[in-house]
C-alpha positions in Angstrom: -8.7 8.4 3.7 -6.3 8.7 0.3 -7.9 7.2 -2.5 -6.6 4.3 -4.7 -4.6 5.6 -7.6 -5.5 6.8 -10.7 -3.6 3.7 -12.5 -3.5 6.4 -15.7 -1.1 9.0 -13.8 1.9 8.1 -12.6 1.9 9.3 -8.8 4.9 12.2 -7.4 6.9 11.3 -4.9 10.5 12.1 -3.3 11.1 9.1 -1.6 10.6 5.1 -1.7 10.4 3.3 1.6 10.9 -0.3 1.2 10.0 -3.2 3.8 12.6 -6.2 3.6 11.0 -10.0 4.2 8.5 -10.8 2.5 8.9 -7.1 -0.4 12.2 -7.1 -1.9 13.4 -10.6 -0.6 12.0 -14.1 0.5 13.7 -14.8 3.1 11.6 -17.9 4.7 13.8 -20.5 3.5 16.5 -19.0 6.1 14.1 -18.8 8.4 12.3 -22.1 8.1 16.0 -23.1 8.6 16.8 -21.5 11.9 13.7 -22.4 13.0 14.0 -26.1 12.2 16.8 -25.7 14.1 15.9 -24.5 16.7 13.2 -26.9 17.7 16.1 -30.1 17.1 17.8 -28.3 19.8 14.7 -27.7 21.7 13.5 -32.0 21.0 10.6 -30.9 19.6 9.1 -32.2 16.1 9.7 -29.6 13.1 6.9 -27.8 11.3 6.1 -27.4 7.5 7.1 -24.3 5.4 4.5 -23.3 5.1 3.4 -22.8 8.4 6.3 -21.0 9.3 5.6 -18.4 6.4 2.1 -17.7 8.1 4.3 -16.4 11.1 6.8 -13.9 9.7 5.6 -10.8 10.2 6.4 -9.0 13.6 10.2 -9.6 13.9 12.3 -12.2 15.3 10.8 -13.0 19.1 7.3 -12.8 17.9 8.2 -15.5 14.9 9.8 -17.7 18.3 6.4 -17.9 19.9 4.9 -18.5 16.7 6.8 -21.3 15.6 7.1 -22.6 19.7 2.9 -22.1 20.2 2.5 -23.7 16.3 -0.1 -20.3 16.5 -0.2 -16.7 14.9 -1.9 -15.5 18.1 1.1 -16.3 19.7 2.6 -13.2 19.6 0.0 -11.2 20.6 1.2 -12.4 24.0 4.0 -9.3 25.8 5.7 -11.5 27.3 9.4 -12.3 25.4 9.9 -16.1 24.4 12.0 -18.2 26.4 15.3 -17.3 26.5 17.0 -21.1 25.1 14.9 -20.3 22.4 15.8 -16.8 21.4 19.5 -17.6 21.4 19.2 -21.0 20.3 17.1 -19.9 17.3 19.6 -16.2 17.4 22.7 -18.8 16.6 20.9 -20.9 13.8 19.6 -17.3 12.1 23.3 -15.9 11.9 24.3 -18.8 10.1 21.5 -19.2 7.8 20.7 -15.6 7.1 21.3 -15.0 3.3 22.1 -18.4 2.0 18.6 -18.9 0.0 16.8 -15.6 0.4 16.4 -14.4 -3.0 14.9 -11.4 -4.2 11.1 -11.8 -6.2 11.0 -11.2 -9.4 10.9 -8.0 -10.5 12.3 -6.4 -7.7 16.3 -5.4 -9.0 13.9 -3.8 -11.9 12.5 -1.7 -9.8 15.3 -0.3 -7.6 17.6 -0.2 -10.9 14.2 2.3 -12.2 14.0 4.1 -8.7 17.5 4.7 -8.7 17.2 6.2 -12.3 15.2 8.7 -11.3 17.1 10.4 -8.7 14.5 8.7 -5.6 16.1 7.9 -2.1 15.1 4.5 -1.5 15.4 2.9 2.3 14.5 -0.4 3.7 12.3 -0.4 6.7 12.5 -3.9 8.1 11.1 -4.9 11.5 14.9 -7.3 11.6 16.9 -7.1 14.4 20.7 -5.0 13.1 22.1 -7.7 13.7 21.0 -9.3 10.7 19.2 -7.2 8.4 22.6 -4.7 7.0 25.0 -8.8 6.0 21.3 -10.0 4.5 21.0 -7.0 1.9 25.0 -7.4 1.4 24.8 -10.7 0.6 21.8 -11.0 -1.7 23.2 -8.2 -3.1 20.3 -4.9 -2.3 22.7 -3.2 0.5 24.1 0.0 -1.9 20.3 1.1 -3.1 19.7 2.4 -0.2 20.3 5.2 1.4 18.8 4.9 4.5 18.2 0.9 6.2 16.2 1.5 9.7 16.0 -2.0 11.3 13.5 -3.4 14.1 15.8 -2.6 16.9 16.9 0.5 16.4 14.4 2.9 17.3 11.6 2.2 20.3 8.9 1.1 18.2 8.8 -1.1 15.1 5.8 -1.5 11.9 3.2 -1.2 12.2 3.6 2.2 14.8 4.6 5.2 12.2 8.2 5.8 14.3 10.3 4.4 11.7 9.3 5.7 8.4 8.9 9.3 10.0 12.4 9.2 11.5 14.1 7.6 7.8 11.8 10.8 5.9 14.0 12.6 7.9 16.5 11.2 6.8 16.2 11.5 3.8 14.1 14.8 4.3 11.1 14.4 2.6 8.2 15.1 3.9 6.0 11.5 4.7 3.3 13.2 2.8 5.6 13.0 -1.0 6.3 9.3 0.0 5.8 6.0 -1.1 5.1 3.2 0.6 5.1 -0.1 -0.3 4.8 -2.7 1.7 3.9 -6.3 1.5 1.7 -6.6 4.4 -1.0 -4.8 7.1 1.6 -3.6 9.4 3.5 -2.0 6.3 -0.3 -0.3 5.0 -0.5 0.5 8.9 2.5 2.0 9.5 2.2 3.7 6.1 -1.1 5.9 7.1 0.2 6.4 10.1 2.7 8.5 8.6 1.1 9.9 6.3 2.4 8.1 3.1 1.5 6.6 0.2 0.9 3.1 0.4 1.8 0.2 -2.5 1.7 -3.7 -1.5 3.1 -6.4 -3.1 0.1 -9.3 -3.1 3.1 -12.5 -3.1 4.8 -11.5 0.5 3.9 -12.2 4.2 0.6 -11.4 5.4 -0.1 -13.5 8.1 -2.3 -15.8 6.1 -4.5 -12.7 5.2 -5.7 -11.3 1.5 -3.1 -7.4 1.3 -6.2 -6.6 -1.9 -8.7 -6.7 1.1 -7.0 -2.9 2.4 -7.5 0.1 1.0 -4.3 1.0 0.0 -3.2 3.7 -2.8 -2.3 0.8 -5.5 -1.8 -2.7 -5.2 1.3 -3.7 -7.8 2.2 -6.9 -9.0 6.0 -6.4 -8.2 8.6 -3.7 -7.4 8.8 -2.8 -10.6 4.9 -2.6 -11.6 5.8 0.0 -8.5 8.0 2.0 -9.8 6.6 2.5 -13.3 3.7 3.6 -11.2 5.6 6.6 -10.4 7.6 9.8 -11.4 10.5 11.6 -9.2 8.5 14.9 -7.8 11.6 17.1 -7.4 11.8 16.3 -11.8 8.0 17.1 -12.0 8.1 20.0 -10.8 10.8 21.0 -12.7 9.4 19.6 -16.0 6.1 21.7 -14.4 8.0 25.0 -14.1 10.0 24.9 -17.1 
């Protein structure tokens, strides 16, 4: 297992992969609005916003199961959510998606820094493709990314490493020279299984758990801080060889 990064020396990487919900964007207001509308369609009482926040992290089908059960453990059930509920959520979320989602503090500055360094960037999310690109476009983030991997693009979403390895292949950088920035145990496990470095932010959606308990390379307060702690591997090598 990789040791935590020495804060005095920037980490040299060739690419950066970013989680979306809870890392780049606070999307809970939109997810909450869609979940409440779904519950009203089903004749059920709405849940508190903080409950929805704790349920985010394993894609929309699992979010729907958790909302209906009022329990995090519902995502461990391999069965699909009721079609009526899932269709209702997707219909309402298509309308709400991007309405009230906002980049977290430091995200724009961090992405600007990473692009200025010439680092290829990718989004790795468990959100379905039908919602991912519209969300990125509505929030002004789409232009930053060279590769976008949604949860339904490949057979296995996070925490499986498949999406991260696939993105590295598209970018042309080894996972060992790549940084994954996320907010949850799923990002951590996917990054570690892929062989990537992993930075985690403490403010996102980790199903009520504290990411500080995970043995990642670093806990960074913002994406801007993450960008300040890395350097472009190619430029670092050129400088070393000069």
